[in-house]
C-alpha positions, 0 to 999 in steps of 0.5 A: 500499499502506498501512503502518502508520507509528507504528513507524517514527516511534517508531524515528526519535524513538529514532534522534534521541535516538541521534544527538544523542550523536554530535557532542557530542565535537567540539563540547566538545573546545576546552575539554577541551584548554583545561581538561585540557591534551590536545594537538590530537592527544590530542583529536582522537584521543578523535573517531577512537576513537569514529568508528572503534569505531562505524563497524567495528562497525555491519557486525559487529552487522546480520550477527548481526543477519541471521543470528542474529536477534539484537539489543540492545533499542534502548532499552539501546544509547540509554541506553549511548550517553546515560550514556557521553557524558555522563559525560565531562566528569566524568573527567580520566583520559585513558585513562578517557574513551577507554573511556567514549567506546568503550563509547558508540561500541557503544550508537550501534553496536548500534542503527542495523543493527537498528533500521533492519533493522526499518525495511526489513522495515515497507516495500515496494518502493512506499514504501521511499524515504519509509519509510526517510527517515522513520527517517533524518531522525531521526538527522539532527535529532539530529545538528544539535540535538547541538552546540547542547544541548552547548553550552548544558549546557557554556556554563551549568555546565562540562564537568561540565554534560554530565551533564545530556545523559543526561537525554533519552537515559535518558527515551527508553530508559525509553519504549523499554522500555516500548513495545516488546517485546524483540527479536524477528526472527520477530515483525518482517514479513519481506522476500520470501526473494531469488532469488539472492545478492546482487550483491557487486560492487553493494554495493561500489561502493554503499558507496564511492560513499556514502563519497565523499558522506560526505566532501562532508557531514562535510567541509563540516559540520567546517570550515563554522564555521570559514570562516563566522567567517573571513567575520566571523560570530560563532561561535554564528551560525554554528553555528546556520546549519550547523544550519539547513543540517542542517534543510534536509537533514532536509526534502531527506530526505522530499522525496527519498524520496517522489520516489525512490519515484516517478521511480526511485531511481538517477535520483534519486540522480545528479541530486541529487549533480549539482545539489548542486555548483553551489549550493556553488561559490556559496556558496564564491565569493559573500558575503552572503545569496546565499551563505547561501543556497546553503548551504541549497540545498547541505544540502537537495539533498545529504542528500536522496539518503542515505535513498534509498540506503540503500533501494537497499542494501536492495533490493539485498540484501533477505536482508542488510539489517542488515549492508547497514545497518551498512555504510551508516551505519557503515563508509561514514560512517567511511570519508568521515570519514577523507576530511575529514582529507584537506580539512583537510591541504590547507587547512593547505597552501593555503586553506581555501577551497580545502580545501574545494574538496574538497567538490564533488570528492569529489561528483563522483567519487562519481557515476560510482560510483553510475552504474555500481552495477547497479541499474535506471533506473526512469523510463528502463527498465521493471522495478522490481527490483534487478539481482541480477548 
């Protein structure tokens, strides 16, 4: 089947700009602590407010999109994120900072369910993995370059220089306003009505497993710069290496989407998770070029399963793509992010290397949950449609 991918790539570009702002707050926390005098708790609470607001609002936004056909224009949501993250550096009142961060998180939450729901309705099951990966990689790239952009801005001009980051978001918002019509669900190709209600057991298992995978993803991103600097690598190089791992994950997303269309989503997810464990163990237990090469392989493999499982969720609940998009990109990611604190707690009690051992453990725990998801094996069992039971 031939599908016009231009709208998907347009939404992917918007996704890149939107997610560029997500990692900005962690990147500037050291300056907020040093210049504003915030404690570690108050500084961490800023990131927590952003993550929790975005994570728990996204499913609600998705439900409204599914049931009412209502969505905030993606240009507006991008502008909200850009403006309210970028003014944080100008605020010296802590409660105003929290309020600004919460509003920015709303912009982030407004974007994902409706945009990904639109992408889902543009794809058939035979190419859903590939088309979904096109959208998701935009966010991956934004997440990878966001800390670099923030670092350059505040490095040159201090915290007030953060306002410069509003420019790409506002430019993208204007472009999107011009090229995309106002949200109109009736104008979007609809998925066929499901023959029965979606399997709530399947959705719960998928969200739980995805949360564990998110723990592995964000736990590694959070603590890799620290362990790399402990190995004698300077902080700038360490952050570049982490960005390199994330970019390897972008390539993995596309490869994973294409392979899952051909060989099966469940098969690819299980194989991908299992094969992601050895390279991370090699990274932890070796040094030098071998360790860094293993890190890149780990990023490629683990991230390659992300868009695949989003496509699975859309096929399990074709009548609720907005809601399941909000659950997969919001709730599951938010819950997984909470696991990062467990990694940090174990590292405080023992060593950072032992703390990072929770990363492969989270992946191991995710595998049986993905196995239990009532979704058909394509390569092993004939049949393409997901189970509704």
